[in-house]
N, C-alpha and C positions, 0 to 999 in steps of 0.2 A: 504494499499499500504505500502510495506517495502522499506526501503533504507539503503544504507550503503555508508560511505565516500570512495572514491577511495583510500586514503592513508592507509585505514584499510583492504584493500584487499591484501591477502597473498596467497590464493589458490582459483583458478577457476576450476570449474568442468564443462566439456563439457558433458552432459548426453545425451544419445541416447536410441533407443529401440533395435531392433533385430540385424540389419546390423552393422558393423563397419568401413565401408569404408569412406564415407565423413566425418563422425564425427571424426575419427582418424586423417584425414589430417587436419581438422579444429584444432584439439587439438595441433598439431605438429606446425602449423602456429602461433597460438595464444601463444604457449610456447615461440618461438622465438620473437615474439613482445613485449610480457609483462616482459620476462627475465630480460632485464635492469633496471626494476623497482622492482625487488626482488619478482616477483609474480610467484608461481607454477601453472602450467597449467596441468590437468590430464582428462583421460576419464574414464567414468564410465556409467553402464546401468542406466537407469531412476529410477528403483527401488532399486538400490544400491549406492545411493550417499552418500560419505563419510561425517560423522558427522562434520569434521574440514572444510567442504567447506564454504568459505566466500561468495562466488558468483556462481550461477549456470547458465550455457548458454544452452539452448535446443531449438529445433524446436517448433513452437508455437503449433502443435497438441500434444505435449508432456507437455506442461507448467502445466496443471492442476496435472497430475501425479507427475511432479518434486515436485510441492508445497505441494502436499500430503505426500511426501515421506520426505521432509524437511521442516517442518512449521518453518516460522520465516527467512528462509534464502532468500536471494534475488534472484530471478529467473528473467532472463533477456531472452525474447523470440526473435527468429529470424525466417525468412523465406527461406533465401538462405545461403548454406554452403559457398559459396564464395562471397566476396563483399557485405555482408549485412551491413548496417549502425549500426546495434547493436555493430558489434565488434569494429568500431571506437569510438562508445560512450563509451564503456568499457575502451578502452586503454586511451581516454581522460580523463576519471574520474579517473584512475590509475596515470596517468601522473600529472594532475593538482589538484590532491587531491579534486576532484567535489563529490557530491553526485550521486548516479545512484540507480535507483529503479525499481521496477517491477509494 
């Protein structure tokens, strides 16, 4: 299991597969939520996760692909694009400097 301290998170990548509807909306929402903490949130295809990603958020069905694309990078899985508890966990870790892992 990998983990990262929230105070070290500067770039979050929302990784998706084919469509870009819900994940783009999620990216925008998280960008607004995490911007006050100096965190950039970007969107990328699961096979093209940027090398400078500190944390990857992706739907649970894509998690193994995300981990294969960026070994060693923390991948946080979620089930719902809106209101999933994973998003609050990420914000809390960033805000409070707490560890978050996959």
